[in-house]
PLY file of the C-alpha trace (Angstrom):
ply
format ascii 1.0
element vertex 278
property float x
property float y
property float z
element edge 277
property int vertex1
property int vertex2
end_header
57.38 3.63 -65.74
54.28 4.29 -67.82
51.36 1.92 -68.06
50.78 0.58 -71.53
47.02 0.71 -71.06
44.50 -1.76 -69.65
44.86 -4.35 -72.43
48.65 -4.21 -72.29
48.71 -4.45 -68.50
46.38 -7.47 -68.58
48.61 -9.27 -71.08
51.69 -8.59 -68.97
49.89 -9.89 -65.89
48.82 -13.05 -67.71
52.34 -13.61 -69.05
54.03 -13.20 -65.69
51.45 -15.45 -64.06
51.56 -18.15 -66.73
53.03 -20.65 -64.28
50.52 -19.81 -61.54
47.05 -21.34 -61.10
45.17 -18.12 -61.89
41.97 -18.50 -63.89
40.81 -16.30 -66.75
37.95 -14.99 -64.64
40.37 -13.98 -61.87
42.23 -11.77 -64.36
38.96 -9.94 -65.10
37.94 -9.58 -61.46
39.05 -5.95 -61.10
37.16 -4.75 -64.16
34.85 -1.92 -62.99
31.83 -3.66 -64.54
32.57 -6.74 -62.41
32.63 -4.54 -59.33
29.39 -2.83 -60.38
27.56 -6.12 -60.84
28.89 -7.46 -57.56
27.66 -4.35 -55.74
24.17 -4.92 -57.12
24.18 -8.55 -55.96
25.16 -7.45 -52.43
21.59 -6.14 -52.11
20.29 -9.70 -52.59
20.81 -13.07 -50.93
23.08 -14.10 -53.80
26.67 -12.90 -53.76
28.50 -12.59 -57.06
31.93 -14.19 -56.75
34.39 -12.26 -58.94
37.38 -14.42 -58.04
37.68 -17.90 -56.60
37.55 -18.07 -52.82
37.02 -14.36 -52.17
34.20 -15.04 -49.67
35.42 -17.39 -46.97
32.61 -16.83 -44.48
29.51 -15.32 -46.08
26.66 -14.27 -43.77
23.98 -16.81 -42.90
21.36 -17.08 -45.61
23.69 -15.78 -48.31
24.63 -18.01 -51.23
27.90 -17.38 -53.05
27.77 -18.11 -56.78
30.81 -18.03 -59.10
30.37 -15.47 -61.85
31.00 -18.22 -64.41
27.48 -19.54 -63.79
25.94 -16.08 -63.67
27.65 -14.87 -66.84
26.64 -18.09 -68.62
23.03 -17.63 -67.53
23.08 -14.05 -68.85
24.61 -15.14 -72.17
21.96 -17.81 -72.61
18.87 -16.11 -71.21
19.32 -12.40 -71.91
21.52 -12.61 -75.02
19.94 -15.78 -76.43
23.17 -17.70 -77.04
23.17 -21.03 -75.15
25.38 -22.59 -77.82
28.07 -20.06 -76.87
27.73 -21.30 -73.28
28.30 -24.94 -74.15
31.11 -24.03 -76.55
32.85 -22.21 -73.69
32.20 -25.15 -71.35
33.75 -27.64 -73.77
36.81 -25.43 -74.16
37.16 -25.22 -70.36
36.80 -28.99 -70.16
39.77 -29.44 -72.48
41.86 -26.68 -70.84
41.52 -24.38 -73.84
40.82 -21.33 -71.69
37.59 -19.76 -70.48
36.03 -17.89 -73.38
33.47 -16.31 -71.02
36.32 -14.29 -69.50
38.52 -13.99 -72.59
38.59 -10.87 -74.75
37.89 -11.20 -78.46
41.13 -9.21 -78.87
43.05 -12.21 -77.56
40.94 -14.96 -79.12
38.29 -14.59 -81.80
36.08 -16.90 -79.73
36.37 -14.63 -76.69
33.02 -13.59 -75.26
33.96 -11.16 -72.51
33.10 -7.87 -74.23
29.91 -9.34 -75.62
28.69 -10.23 -72.13
30.19 -7.36 -70.17
29.88 -3.95 -71.81
28.21 -0.55 -71.38
24.80 -2.03 -72.23
25.06 -4.74 -69.57
22.58 -3.90 -66.82
23.11 -5.47 -63.41
19.39 -6.08 -62.93
19.29 -8.06 -66.19
22.29 -10.11 -65.05
20.53 -10.84 -61.76
17.25 -11.67 -63.51
19.09 -14.14 -65.75
20.57 -15.83 -62.70
17.12 -15.97 -61.06
15.82 -17.97 -64.02
18.92 -20.19 -63.94
18.41 -20.80 -60.22
14.77 -21.74 -60.73
15.73 -24.07 -63.56
18.27 -25.90 -61.40
16.52 -25.80 -58.03
15.76 -29.50 -58.20
18.28 -30.68 -55.59
18.88 -33.86 -57.53
20.54 -31.85 -60.27
23.98 -30.39 -59.64
24.48 -26.97 -61.33
27.95 -27.77 -62.79
26.39 -30.57 -64.87
23.99 -28.17 -66.53
26.74 -27.14 -68.95
26.39 -30.55 -70.61
22.64 -30.52 -71.03
19.93 -28.48 -72.72
19.50 -26.35 -69.58
20.85 -23.10 -71.01
18.88 -23.67 -74.20
15.69 -23.89 -72.15
16.69 -20.59 -70.55
16.97 -18.91 -73.95
13.55 -20.22 -74.99
12.03 -19.16 -71.67
12.95 -15.53 -72.30
11.09 -15.58 -75.60
8.08 -17.25 -73.95
8.05 -14.93 -70.93
8.38 -11.84 -73.14
5.31 -12.92 -75.12
3.45 -13.80 -71.91
4.05 -10.36 -70.40
3.05 -8.66 -73.63
-0.23 -10.58 -73.67
-0.97 -10.00 -69.97
0.24 -6.44 -69.56
0.19 -5.09 -73.12
4.00 -4.98 -73.13
4.15 -2.52 -70.23
5.86 -4.85 -67.76
9.64 -4.65 -67.43
11.05 -8.14 -67.98
14.02 -7.98 -65.59
12.05 -6.25 -62.83
9.17 -8.72 -63.17
11.54 -11.68 -62.76
13.45 -10.24 -59.82
10.26 -9.21 -58.00
8.70 -12.66 -58.26
11.98 -14.34 -57.36
12.64 -12.10 -54.37
9.09 -12.49 -53.09
9.36 -16.27 -53.51
6.33 -16.11 -55.78
8.08 -17.89 -58.59
5.67 -20.62 -59.70
4.69 -18.68 -62.83
8.36 -18.45 -63.77
8.73 -22.20 -63.17
5.76 -22.78 -65.45
7.43 -20.65 -68.12
10.51 -22.86 -67.82
8.43 -26.04 -67.96
6.54 -24.79 -71.02
9.84 -23.90 -72.71
11.28 -27.33 -71.94
8.24 -28.94 -73.58
8.70 -26.83 -76.71
12.27 -28.09 -77.08
11.30 -31.71 -76.44
8.48 -31.45 -78.98
10.95 -30.17 -81.57
13.12 -33.24 -80.98
10.33 -35.82 -80.73
8.56 -34.74 -83.89
11.33 -36.64 -85.66
10.80 -40.38 -85.95
13.44 -42.76 -84.72
15.75 -42.65 -81.73
18.87 -42.02 -83.80
17.38 -39.03 -85.64
16.06 -37.63 -82.36
19.49 -38.02 -80.78
21.18 -36.21 -83.67
18.56 -33.44 -83.56
19.24 -33.00 -79.85
23.00 -32.75 -80.44
22.51 -30.29 -83.30
20.27 -28.05 -81.20
22.72 -28.18 -78.32
25.91 -27.53 -80.26
25.04 -25.69 -83.49
23.88 -22.09 -83.27
22.22 -22.14 -86.69
19.97 -25.04 -85.65
19.03 -23.52 -82.32
18.42 -20.06 -83.79
15.81 -21.54 -86.14
13.99 -23.08 -83.17
14.21 -19.85 -81.17
12.81 -17.85 -84.09
9.91 -20.31 -84.39
9.14 -19.86 -80.69
9.27 -16.07 -81.02
6.84 -16.13 -83.96
4.32 -18.55 -82.46
1.28 -16.94 -80.81
0.98 -17.61 -77.07
-2.19 -18.10 -75.06
-1.28 -17.15 -71.46
-3.62 -19.82 -70.11
-1.45 -22.47 -71.77
1.29 -21.47 -69.36
-0.88 -20.74 -66.34
-2.64 -24.13 -66.50
0.59 -26.12 -66.29
0.84 -28.38 -63.25
4.39 -28.33 -62.00
5.87 -31.82 -61.83
8.59 -33.25 -59.63
10.93 -34.27 -62.43
13.63 -32.00 -63.79
12.96 -30.00 -66.95
16.56 -30.54 -68.02
17.73 -33.29 -70.38
21.34 -34.26 -69.88
23.69 -35.40 -72.60
24.00 -39.17 -72.36
27.28 -41.05 -72.65
26.92 -41.64 -76.39
26.14 -37.98 -77.04
29.12 -36.85 -74.97
31.36 -39.29 -76.86
30.18 -37.91 -80.19
30.92 -34.33 -79.12
34.35 -35.38 -77.83
35.14 -37.14 -81.11
34.46 -33.87 -82.93
36.24 -31.61 -80.46
38.74 -30.47 -83.11
35.86 -28.68 -84.84
35.26 -26.67 -81.66
38.85 -25.57 -81.29
39.39 -24.24 -84.79
0 1
1 2
2 3
3 4
4 5
5 6
6 7
7 8
8 9
9 10
10 11
11 12
12 13
13 14
14 15
15 16
16 17
17 18
18 19
19 20
20 21
21 22
22 23
23 24
24 25
25 26
26 27
27 28
28 29
29 30
30 31
31 32
32 33
33 34
34 35
35 36
36 37
37 38
38 39
39 40
40 41
41 42
42 43
43 44
44 45
45 46
46 47
47 48
48 49
49 50
50 51
51 52
52 53
53 54
54 55
55 56
56 57
57 58
58 59
59 60
60 61
61 62
62 63
63 64
64 65
65 66
66 67
67 68
68 69
69 70
70 71
71 72
72 73
73 74
74 75
75 76
76 77
77 78
78 79
79 80
80 81
81 82
82 83
83 84
84 85
85 86
86 87
87 88
88 89
89 90
90 91
91 92
92 93
93 94
94 95
95 96
96 97
97 98
98 99
99 100
100 101
101 102
102 103
103 104
104 105
105 106
106 107
107 108
108 109
109 110
110 111
111 112
112 113
113 114
114 115
115 116
116 117
117 118
118 119
119 120
120 121
121 122
122 123
123 124
124 125
125 126
126 127
127 128
128 129
129 130
130 131
131 132
132 133
133 134
134 135
135 136
136 137
137 138
138 139
139 140
140 141
141 142
142 143
143 144
144 145
145 146
146 147
147 148
148 149
149 150
150 151
151 152
152 153
153 154
154 155
155 156
156 157
157 158
158 159
159 160
160 161
161 162
162 163
163 164
164 165
165 166
166 167
167 168
168 169
169 170
170 171
171 172
172 173
173 174
174 175
175 176
176 177
177 178
178 179
179 180
180 181
181 182
182 183
183 184
184 185
185 186
186 187
187 188
188 189
189 190
190 191
191 192
192 193
193 194
194 195
195 196
196 197
197 198
198 199
199 200
200 201
201 202
202 203
203 204
204 205
205 206
206 207
207 208
208 209
209 210
210 211
211 212
212 213
213 214
214 215
215 216
216 217
217 218
218 219
219 220
220 221
221 222
222 223
223 224
224 225
225 226
226 227
227 228
228 229
229 230
230 231
231 232
232 233
233 234
234 235
235 236
236 237
237 238
238 239
239 240
240 241
241 242
242 243
243 244
244 245
245 246
246 247
247 248
248 249
249 250
250 251
251 252
252 253
253 254
254 255
255 256
256 257
257 258
258 259
259 260
260 261
261 262
262 263
263 264
264 265
265 266
266 267
267 268
268 269
269 270
270 271
271 272
272 273
273 274
274 275
275 276
276 277
């Protein structure tokens, strides 16, 4: 028998496994780019989990992270699309598939090729996760909940801020991904935490410049769920001049930089879920 090609084989596999509890990301686990990224992560203390449960007993000091989180961090931080992250999370919540690991050939909302392609560099994927890890390292905040917050939006803003910071400090000669991974690996990450804190403040300021709790709440929801709204904010951040001392002088606080969706905000998104699944 002849193979019908990678796409055809994947569809056959999905069809024949339709009654089995196999996730979308498991179907993508043998993609060479998944193997390439995983190999890069093996050189760190973070192991990239391509399929659920593949590492039963990781070495001491190694943390296993599902590639759902890592791919989402890359989509938000490196590609600047946190709204795509929350859209995918809402679809997963309602059992509408995992768009992170779905091809656009199967579903127009599929993000797989956008995230994983020939231009995807493993070091950039790792750097994106480093920023995600620093954002969520407050032990009071569980990483799964970050999908229903402004966490990934802060990540997107932090890339714009850090890019401007490095340009001002090093005349644009510093490599963004290498700078992040070096500071993270050397546990010299306070500057990166300050970047995140500064970015969180920029988003809060955008919300709080509106008067009235109801208007602020709607602004928050719009920024979280509507790409056009968030892109305007991101463009404003990119165009604003940055004084490096404004970042360096930040005193890191104990509280989380992340703002979660409250019950009313979650209810409003759920009421409009049909709009997401069109």
